[in-house]
C-alpha positions in Angstrom: -149.0 -53.5 -163.7 -146.6 -51.3 -165.7 -144.2 -51.3 -162.7 -143.9 -55.1 -162.9 -143.2 -54.9 -166.6 -140.4 -52.3 -166.0 -139.0 -54.4 -163.1 -139.1 -57.5 -165.2 -137.3 -55.8 -168.1 -134.7 -54.3 -165.7 -133.9 -57.6 -164.1 -133.7 -59.3 -167.5 -131.2 -56.6 -168.7 -129.2 -57.0 -165.4 -129.0 -60.7 -166.0 -127.9 -60.0 -169.7 -125.2 -57.6 -168.3 -124.0 -60.4 -166.1 -123.7 -62.7 -169.1 -121.9 -60.0 -171.0 -119.4 -59.5 -168.2 -118.9 -63.3 -168.0 -118.1 -63.4 -171.7 -115.6 -60.5 -171.3 -113.9 -62.3 -168.4 -113.6 -65.4 -170.6 -111.9 -63.3 -173.3 -109.6 -61.7 -170.8 -108.7 -65.2 -169.5 -107.8 -66.3 -173.0 -105.7 -63.2 -173.5 -103.9 -63.5 -170.2 -103.2 -67.2 -170.7 -101.9 -66.6 -174.2 -99.7 -63.7 -173.0 -98.3 -65.9 -170.2 -97.6 -68.8 -172.5 -95.7 -66.6 -174.9 -93.8 -64.8 -172.1 -92.9 -68.2 -170.6 -92.0 -70.1 -173.7 -90.6 -67.4 -176.0 -89.0 -65.0 -173.6 -88.4 -67.3 -170.6 -90.0 -64.7 -168.4 -93.2 -66.1 -166.8 -95.6 -63.6 -165.3 -96.3 -63.4 -161.6 -99.9 -62.3 -162.1 -101.5 -64.2 -165.0 -102.4 -67.5 -163.3 -104.0 -65.8 -160.3 -106.0 -63.3 -162.3 -107.1 -66.1 -164.7 -108.4 -68.1 -161.8 -110.4 -65.0 -160.5 -111.7 -64.3 -164.0 -112.9 -67.9 -164.5 -114.6 -67.9 -161.1 -116.3 -64.6 -162.1 -117.4 -65.9 -165.5 -119.0 -68.9 -163.9 -120.9 -67.1 -161.2 -121.9 -64.1 -163.3 -122.9 -66.2 -166.3 -125.0 -68.7 -164.4 -128.1 -66.5 -164.3 -127.8 -65.8 -168.0 -127.4 -69.5 -168.7 -130.6 -70.2 -166.7 -132.6 -67.5 -168.5 -131.5 -68.6 -172.0 -132.1 -72.3 -171.1 -128.5 -73.0 -172.1 -127.6 -75.1 -169.0 -127.4 -78.8 -169.0 -130.7 -80.4 -168.1 -131.9 -83.9 -167.4 -135.3 -83.9 -169.0 -136.1 -87.6 -169.1 -138.9 -87.3 -166.5 -140.2 -84.0 -167.9 -140.5 -85.4 -171.4 -142.7 -88.4 -170.4 -145.3 -86.6 -168.1 -148.3 -84.6 -169.3 -147.9 -80.8 -169.9 -149.7 -79.9 -166.7 -147.3 -82.0 -164.6 -144.4 -80.4 -166.5 -145.6 -77.0 -165.5 -145.9 -78.1 -161.8 -142.5 -79.7 -161.9 -141.1 -76.6 -163.5 -142.5 -74.4 -160.8 -141.3 -76.7 -158.0 -137.7 -76.9 -159.4 -137.5 -73.2 -159.9 -138.7 -72.6 -156.3 -136.1 -75.0 -155.0 -133.5 -73.3 -157.2 -134.5 -69.9 -155.8 -134.4 -71.1 -152.2 -130.9 -72.6 -152.8 -129.7 -69.4 -154.6 -131.0 -67.3 -151.8 -129.3 -69.3 -149.1 -126.1 -69.4 -151.2 -126.2 -65.6 -151.7 -126.8 -64.9 -148.0 -123.9 -67.1 -146.8 -121.5 -66.0 -149.5 -122.2 -62.4 -148.7 -121.5 -63.2 -145.0 -118.3 -64.9 -146.0 -117.2 -61.9 -148.1 -117.9 -59.5 -145.3 -115.9 -61.6 -142.9 -113.0 -61.7 -145.4 -113.2 -57.9 -145.7 -113.2 -57.4 -141.9 -110.2 -59.7 -141.5 -108.3 -58.0 -144.3 -107.5 -61.3 -145.9 -105.2 -61.1 -149.0 -104.0 -63.7 -151.5 -100.8 -65.4 -150.6 -99.2 -64.5 -154.0 -97.0 -61.5 -154.7 -100.1 -59.6 -155.9 -101.6 -59.6 -152.4 -105.1 -59.2 -153.8 -107.7 -58.4 -151.1 -109.7 -61.6 -151.3 -113.1 -59.9 -150.8 -112.7 -58.5 -154.3 -112.7 -61.8 -156.3 -115.1 -63.3 -153.7 -117.7 -60.7 -154.5 -118.4 -62.6 -157.7 -120.2 -65.2 -155.5 -122.9 -63.1 -153.9 -123.4 -61.0 -157.0 -123.8 -64.1 -159.1 -126.1 -65.6 -156.5 -128.3 -62.5 -156.5 -128.5 -62.6 -160.3 -129.4 -66.3 -160.0 -132.2 -65.4 -157.5 -133.5 -62.9 -160.0 -133.3 -65.4 -162.8 -135.3 -68.0 -160.8 -137.9 -65.4 -159.9 -138.3 -64.5 -163.6 -138.5 -68.2 -164.5 -141.4 -68.6 -162.0 -143.1 -65.6 -163.5 -142.6 -67.1 -167.0 -144.2 -70.3 -166.1 -141.3 -72.5 -165.2 -140.8 -74.8 -168.1 -139.2 -74.3 -171.5 -137.8 -76.5 -174.2 -134.8 -74.3 -174.6 -133.6 -71.7 -177.0 -132.9 -68.0 -176.6 -135.0 -66.0 -174.1 -133.4 -62.7 -173.9 
């Protein structure tokens, strides 16, 4: 049973790390946008890289942060039905929704990984001056999907339903 506790803790820390990286990407996006605005408006020298890298950072923050958001119950929920049914039904609905979420995340992860591998094989790059190999920013999708799979598994282990608040 100790191995499950270690695995649970490891997955929780991995999800926490994804949330931390997502936060760092948001800060980087803010810095790059500020820099580009100053370069454009004050020095009349817009950057060729800021917009593209900001887009990649925002995508990364969304996908890497989604598992953390699920684990901390920070996502938007529609709980009208949950609030009017008995506690036992709430638990069943929680399990069902987490299983559906896991299945969706697993399918998403598999297909996004397949897409990234195809992009890598084709050698696709961005159409900008940077010519970023597109598999690099696209890797946020399967990594975020895998973290989301882990988060749904941990939600199922935890019992499925929570009223919110911090978990990690």
